[in-house]
Every structure is written in C-alpha cells, then in structure tokens.
NUMAR-48067 format. One line per 10 residues: their letters; for each residue z, y, x of C-alpha. Coordinates in steps of 0.25 Angstrom, whole numbers, always signed. Each point is the difference from the previous one (the first is absolute). Layout:
a = Z,Y,X | ...
END
This chain:
mikictsilv = +338,+586,+354 | +9,-12,-2 | +14,+1,-3 | +9,-10,+8 | +12,-6,-10 | +15,-2,+7 | +2,-12,-2 | +3,-10,+12 | -7,-13,+1 | +11,-12,-3
tvfclpavqa = -3,-13,+5 | +8,-12,-8 | +0,-13,+8 | +13,-6,-4 | -3,-14,-5 | +4,-12,-4 | +1,-11,+9 | -13,-6,+0 | -1,-15,-2 | -9,-5,+13
hpqsdhknlr = -16,+0,-5 | -13,+3,+8 | -3,+14,-1 | -14,-2,-10 | -14,+2,+9 | -4,+5,-16 | -8,-16,-1 | -1,+0,-16 | +3,+13,-3 | -12,+10,-7
hweiastdpd = -3,+14,+5 | +3,+7,-8 | +16,-8,+1 | +2,+3,+13 | +6,+14,+6 | -8,+7,+10 | +1,+13,+5 | -7,+6,-13 | +9,+3,-10 | +1,-8,-12
rifltfngdp = +9,-4,-12 | +0,+16,-3 | +10,+2,-15 | +7,+14,-2 | +12,-3,-8 | +8,+12,-7 | +13,+5,+9 | +6,+11,-4 | -3,+11,-10 | -15,-4,-5
tsrravtwrt = -4,+15,+0 | +4,+4,+13 | -2,-15,+8 | -6,-14,+2 | +3,-10,+10 | -11,-10,+7 | +0,-11,+6 | -8,-8,+9 | -5,-13,+10 | -4,-2,+15
aakqntpaya = +2,-11,+10 | +13,-1,+8 | -6,+10,+12 | -2,+14,-2 | -6,+7,+12 | +3,+14,-6 | +10,+3,-11 | -5,-2,-15 | +0,+14,-8 | -5,+3,-14
eiakatehag = -7,+13,-5 | -1,+8,-11 | -7,+14,-7 | -5,+6,-13 | -12,-8,-3 | -13,+12,-1 | -13,-2,-3 | -4,+1,+14 | +4,-9,+10 | +7,+11,+8
fakeatryta = +11,-2,-7 | +5,-10,+12 | +0,+10,+11 | +13,+7,-10 | +5,-15,+4 | +17,-1,+0 | +1,-13,+9 | +13,-7,-3 | +6,-12,+14 | +2,-12,-8
qsealnlnid = +14,-9,+0 | -7,-14,+5 | +7,-14,-3 | -2,-12,+7 | -3,-12,-8 | +0,-15,+3 | -5,-6,-9 | +1,-13,+4 | +16,-1,-5 | -10,-7,-12
tankqgqvty = -4,-12,+9 | -12,-2,-9 | -7,+12,+5 | -10,+1,+10 | +2,+16,+7 | +11,+3,+8 | +5,+13,+1 | -5,+13,-7 | +4,+14,-2 | +2,+6,-12
hsvtfkdlep = +0,+17,+0 | +6,+10,-11 | -3,+15,-2 | +6,+8,-11 | -7,+12,-4 | +11,+11,-1 | -4,+16,-8 | -11,-6,-7 | -4,+14,-11 | +0,-7,-14
dtlyayrvgd = -11,-3,-10 | -10,+1,+13 | -11,-10,+5 | +2,-4,+16 | -7,-9,+8 | +6,-9,+11 | -3,-9,+11 | +8,-10,+9 | -4,-4,+16 | +6,+2,+13
esnhksewiq = -5,+8,+14 | -11,-11,+3 | -11,+3,-11 | +6,-11,-10 | +0,+6,-13 | -1,+0,-14 | -9,+7,-8 | +5,+12,-7 | +8,-4,-14 | +3,+10,-12
fqtasreakp = +12,+0,-9 | +4,+12,-10 | +15,+5,+0 | +7,-1,-14 | +3,+12,-5 | +13,+8,-3 | -2,+2,-15 | -3,-12,-12 | -16,-2,+3 | -9,-12,-7
fkfvyfgdaq = +1,-12,+9 | -3,-14,+0 | +5,-12,+8 | -4,-15,+1 | +10,-13,-1 | -3,-14,+3 | +8,-11,-2 | +1,-11,+11 | -13,-4,+11 | +6,-8,+8
ngvlshwsrt = -11,-13,+0 | -14,+0,+1 | +2,+14,+5 | -13,+5,+6 | -10,-10,-7 | +8,+3,-14 | +8,+13,+2 | -10,+7,+7 | -8,+2,-15 | +11,+6,-6
irmayqtapd = +6,+11,+9 | -15,+5,+2 | -1,-3,-14 | +11,+10,-3 | -5,+10,+11 | -13,-1,-8 | +6,+5,-13 | +11,+10,+5 | -4,+4,+14 | +7,+14,-4
akfalhagdm = +14,-8,-1 | +11,+6,+8 | +7,-15,+3 | +0,-14,+0 | +11,-6,-4 | +1,-16,+6 | +11,-7,-9 | +4,-11,+11 | -7,-13,+5 | -11,+7,+8
inishadnew = -1,-13,+8 | +5,-13,-3 | +6,-6,+14 | +8,+15,+3 | -2,-2,+17 | -13,-5,-2 | -9,+9,+10 | -13,-4,-6 | +4,+1,-14 | +4,+16,+4
aewykaggfi = -13,+1,+7 | -8,-6,-13 | +8,+11,-9 | -2,+12,+8 | -17,-5,+2 | +1,-3,-16 | +4,+18,-2 | -6,+4,+13 | -1,+14,-1 | +8,+1,-14
hsqwtgvpva = +12,-3,+6 | -2,+13,+10 | -5,+10,-11 | +8,-4,-11 | +15,+1,+3 | +7,-14,+0 | +11,-4,-6 | +5,-12,+3 | +12,-8,-8 | +7,-15,+5
gnheyigrtp = -4,-11,-7 | +6,-13,+4 | -11,-4,+6 | +2,+10,+11 | +12,-8,+2 | -4,-14,+1 | -4,-4,+16 | -1,-14,+7 | +6,+4,+15 | +16,-5,-4
aiknklsiqw = +4,+14,+10 | -7,+10,-11 | +0,-8,-13 | +6,+7,-13 | -1,+12,+8 | -10,+13,-4 | -14,-2,+5 | -1,+4,+18 | -11,+10,-5 | +5,+6,-9
rpqftlpvvk = +8,+11,+7 | -10,+0,+10 | -9,+2,-8 | +5,+9,-13 | +7,+13,+5 | +9,+2,-14 | +13,+10,-4 | +12,-7,+7 | +11,+1,-10 | +14,+3,+10
elpkelhetv = +9,-2,-12 | -6,-17,-5 | +3,-11,+12 | -10,-1,+12 | -5,-11,-6 | -7,+7,-12 | -3,+10,+9 | -16,+3,-3 | +1,-9,-12 | +7,+9,-8
ysidyegmql = -5,+15,-3 | -5,+10,-10 | -13,+9,+0 | +1,+14,-8 | -12,+3,-4 | -7,+12,-8 | +11,-3,-12 | +0,-14,+1 | +12,-8,+7 | -4,-14,+5
ivlnsnrlma = +12,-9,+4 | -4,-13,+9 | +11,-9,+1 | +3,-13,+7 | -1,-11,-11 | +4,-13,+13 | +11,+6,+7 | +12,+6,-4 | -1,+5,-16 | +14,+5,-4
eqkpyleaql = +1,+7,+14 | -14,+10,-7 | +7,+2,-13 | +7,+14,+7 | -14,+4,+7 | -8,-2,-13 | +12,+8,-9 | +1,+10,+10 | -16,+2,-1 | -1,-1,-15
kkpgyrwkvv = +11,+11,-1 | -9,+10,+7 | -5,+11,-11 | -12,+5,-1 | -10,-11,-2 | -9,-2,-8 | -5,-13,+2 | +9,-12,+6 | -6,-13,+3 | +7,-11,+9
sfhhslfsph = -8,-13,+5 | +6,-11,+7 | -6,-15,+5 | +7,-11,-11 | -4,+3,-14 | +11,+1,-10 | -6,-5,-12 | -7,-12,+7 | -14,-6,-8 | +0,-11,+7
rgvsanskki = +15,-4,+5 | +9,+4,-9 | +13,+5,+3 | +2,+0,+16 | +12,+2,+9 | -5,+11,+3 | -4,+5,-14 | +13,-3,-3 | +5,+12,+12 | -10,+10,-5
atewqplfek = +5,-2,-13 | +13,+2,+5 | +1,+8,+11 | -13,+12,-4 | -5,-2,-14 | +14,+8,-7 | -4,+9,+11 | -16,+3,-6 | +5,-1,-13 | +11,+12,+3
ynvdmvlqgh = -10,+8,+6 | -11,-2,-9 | -9,-6,+10 | -15,+0,-4 | -7,-11,+9 | +4,-12,+6 | -11,-6,+9 | +1,-14,+4 | -7,-13,+8 | +5,-14,+3
dhaytrgqlp = -5,-7,-11 | -14,-2,+2 | -6,+5,-16 | +3,+13,-7 | +7,+6,-12 | +2,+12,-4 | +13,+1,-12 | +11,+11,-2 | +15,+3,-4 | +3,+8,-10
irsesghvkd = +12,+11,+2 | +15,-7,-2 | +10,+7,-10 | +16,+2,+7 | +2,-13,-9 | -13,-8,+5 | -8,+2,-12 | -15,+0,+4 | -7,+12,-6 | -15,-1,-5
sfqtmyvtsv = -4,+8,+13 | -5,+0,+12 | +7,+1,+14 | -5,-8,+13 | -14,-6,+4 | +2,-13,+7 | -10,-5,+8 | -3,-14,+8 | -14,-1,+5 | -8,-7,+10
sgpkqyqvnp = -11,+4,+9 | -3,-13,+9 | -8,-13,-6 | +13,-7,+1 | +3,-4,-16 | +10,-5,-10 | +2,+0,-15 | +3,+7,-8 | +14,-6,-7 | +0,+6,-16
ehmkefskqg = +14,-7,+0 | +7,+8,+12 | -7,+12,-9 | +7,-4,-12 | +15,-1,+6 | -3,+15,+6 | -3,+4,-14 | +16,-3,-3 | +2,+10,+11 | -7,+10,-7
letirsgeqt = -13,-1,+10 | -13,+2,-10 | -12,-6,+7 | -13,+8,-2 | -8,-6,+9 | -3,-16,+9 | -9,-2,+9 | -5,-15,+10 | -8,-3,+11 | -6,+14,-1
qffqvisade = +1,+9,+14 | +6,+13,-5 | +1,+14,+4 | +7,+12,-5 | -2,+15,+1 | +10,+10,-5 | +0,+15,-4 | +9,+10,-1 | -6,+14,-9 | +9,+8,-5
nklnykaytt = +8,-7,-12 | -9,-13,+3 | +2,-10,+6 | -12,-10,-1 | +2,-16,+6 | -13,-6,+3 | -3,-15,+2 | -14,-5,+6 | -5,-14,+3 | -5,-2,+14
tgklydeati = -16,+3,-6 | +6,+14,-4 | -1,-4,-15 | +12,+9,-7 | +11,-12,-5 | +12,+8,-7 | +5,+14,+1 | +10,+9,-6 | +4,+15,-1 | +15,+3,+2
tkdfntgekt = +0,+15,-7 | +16,+6,+4 | +6,+14,-5 | +5,+7,+13 | +12,+6,-7 | +7,-12,-10 | -6,-12,+11 | -4,-7,-13 | -13,-6,+4 | -10,-9,-8
ikqeipdike = -13,-9,+2 | -13,-3,-8 | -7,-12,+6 | -14,-1,+2 | -3,-15,+4 | -16,-1,+2 | -7,-9,-12 | +2,-13,+12 | +5,-11,-4 | +13,-3,+8
rifpngsikr = -3,-11,+12 | +10,-9,-4 | -5,-16,+2 | +11,-8,-7 | -9,-13,-2 | -4,+0,+14 | -15,+6,-1 | -1,+9,+10 | -2,-8,+13 | +11,+2,+9
pksf = -3,+1,+12 | +9,-7,+12 | +12,+4,+6 | -1,+10,+10
END
C-alpha cells in the first residue's frame, strides 16, 4: 500500500513585476520546449546526507488541477515494488518566464521533493507526477554507503553553446563510458544566456534521462548570470533555484544560497564554490568545511580557472588566488576542478615549506576543461608565467570536447580525461597515506599526441 508523506504543498506566487509582454501561444516553440501537464526536466540532486536523502525537481505547465507528488520505493526485480512506494507531496513554485522578454512561453510550474529517511547503499526507484495520471516513468538511483567504497563520478567543463547539437554527444558518451557513476559535476556555463529557456530546454533534452538518474552537482558559471532584460541582467538565472533543489548554507549571504554547498560522499568531501560573487564572504565557510576531519579525499569545484590556459591572470583568478588558494594548500586539497576557459589543462602544485620554498612533491591537481563545442587556444606563455608560481603543467588540449571520470578506490584517486569520441586522452592516479596525509601522483598519459594546434593546422569552427 502506498504511504503518504507529511510534506506540505506550498505554492509561491511572489514574482517580480512583469514587463508588458503578451502571453505566448507557443508559436515557433518546439514541442519538447513547451511545458505540459506531463512532468519534464526531471533532475536529481543532493540535498542533505547522501546515504539517506535525495531531492528531485521537475516542471509542468502553469495550471495544475491536482497536487504534484513524487513516489519512491526500494527497487526490486519484479514490478510489485510500486505497491510499497512512499508518496511525498511536492512543493510547487510558479515561474514567469516572460521576466526575460525573449522567452516565448509565460508561466510554468516547478515542483520539488526531498526524499528522506532512505536506507544507505540501497537501490531505489522513484517517479513524479500527479493524480491525473500524468506521471513519469520509474527512475532508479542508489544511495551512498556509510563506509568508504569504490565509486566514480563524472565531471564536465562548459557545455554553453550548441548544447543540443554538440554537447549531447559528450554527455551521452560519458554515460556510455561510466554508466555506474554516482554523480555528475557540471562546472558552470551549462548554457549561454542565463534566463533563456530555449537553451535550458536544449540542456535537458541533450542529457535526457541521464539528468534524472545521475545525481547532478551544478556549479554556477558566469553565463548563469548573463541576462538580456535590464531587470534581471547580471542576476542568477531565473530557472536556477526553481529547477535545482540544492543545499542552503544559511550562514552565507542569501545571494549565494544554492550556489555554495558541500557534499560528503563515501569518504570524499566535495565543496562547490561560486567564483562569480562575494568570494571573500565564502572564505570562512570554505575553511570551516576543509577543517572537518575524517575525509579521505578533498575536492573543490568552481567555474573560473585559477590557472587559465587561455586568458592568463584575470580579476577572478586574482581573487581566487588571494581568498581561496592559500586554504587549498593549508588543508591539502587533492583536486580543484574548473571550467570557463574552453580549453583543457591539467597541472599540479607541489608542497611549499613554511618559508615558501617549493618542495619536490605533489600536493594539488588543477584541471580546467570544456565539454561543449566553443573552443579557445591554449596560450603557452600563460603556462610559463604560472610555472613561476610552482605550477607544473602536465597535459593540455584545444579544439576538443572532453569529459572526465574520477574514481576513488581505497587509497587511490584515479583521474581520466576522455574526448567526446570516447578516446582516453589523459590519466593520473593519486595515492595517499591516510595516516600521514602524504601523497604521490603517477602520470599515466596514453600514447596520444597532445592536441595543440599553434600553427592553425586544424580548421577552427565558427564561433558559437
């Protein structure tokens, strides 16, 4: 028998004043862009302890005749699991897309549920919908274990442009390569114009069911702040908070809510930062998280590259270097995963002595990557400048779409970068002594020529 959760339906209509704009008749919209009574844009996120909680968010048309809900049950080999499902009433929020005057449909509704009190290391099936038989399929995910077990996750740099036409093959090849990945990290600039609903529609269609099965970890990039309408220009995408149910760190300024958070997953600490806004204000939170004991691995992700392979030293990278990088060194962060520069670079910093002397040892891996078709050249002069700061550049690439698979297994953290055609391009393994914190890195680069084209020998695509 289906059990009913005690969650309360909340409908939010407190929207900003809308500029004069006619309600659309959906003319010139493709059918998969148009919200309907059937749930779409289903997205799974972490929101609390990964061993016992998950959140799901989805979209429907503006008018809901019956309350939305989600159901969840332990997955079994037979279809009878559905009879044991627990039902959660959704929180529902109206969103007026016409706040951005370029959007072609008016009001839609987003729904969210946080599944609670789940059992660790257990396969669950869930679906979303309403009483009017407008329901999704049953979708499966597995909760985290309380003990450290081998697991992997996928990391994407910027998708941004040509998302449906070109990025779709990257995320689908990533799923083909690592279908058992526990989550997917999207390191910002998932679309190009922050509030453009047609671009978000492409992003969801490109990923399809993968977005609802892999738990997603979204990072806010600068293009999640680029708007066309004056009232919402330089503001976080109007779709961000309605479509992603993410942890709220109450001690941070409200502007940073659901863009700065941390995830504790089977011995790994993953910290997501916002490199667009209020970086100094995030520093106390970052240090408080990194101070926490008991983690085997510490991984940090934000959008702007600290060691930019294309732009060199930017205003954002200067702030990152001032506010955050000393903490990465102090607390021995293992990996820093970034985007923004539409090229690929993997480098590493050695440990410094208290006097600032660079030791001949490994401390932190820094990666900048891109998963979409918009590409920049790698500037070797920037890499030379960064070497003065102790950065050793190991592998670079340009005019190539990438995805990365990162695997944790006992005292090893393995990193692999693949091209969108599924070829292994770069690999390294960090080995750590958990008693002393000392670690080494082994470069395992495959015998593939570095994809750098300084003389223009590759035909460069038009700008996206």
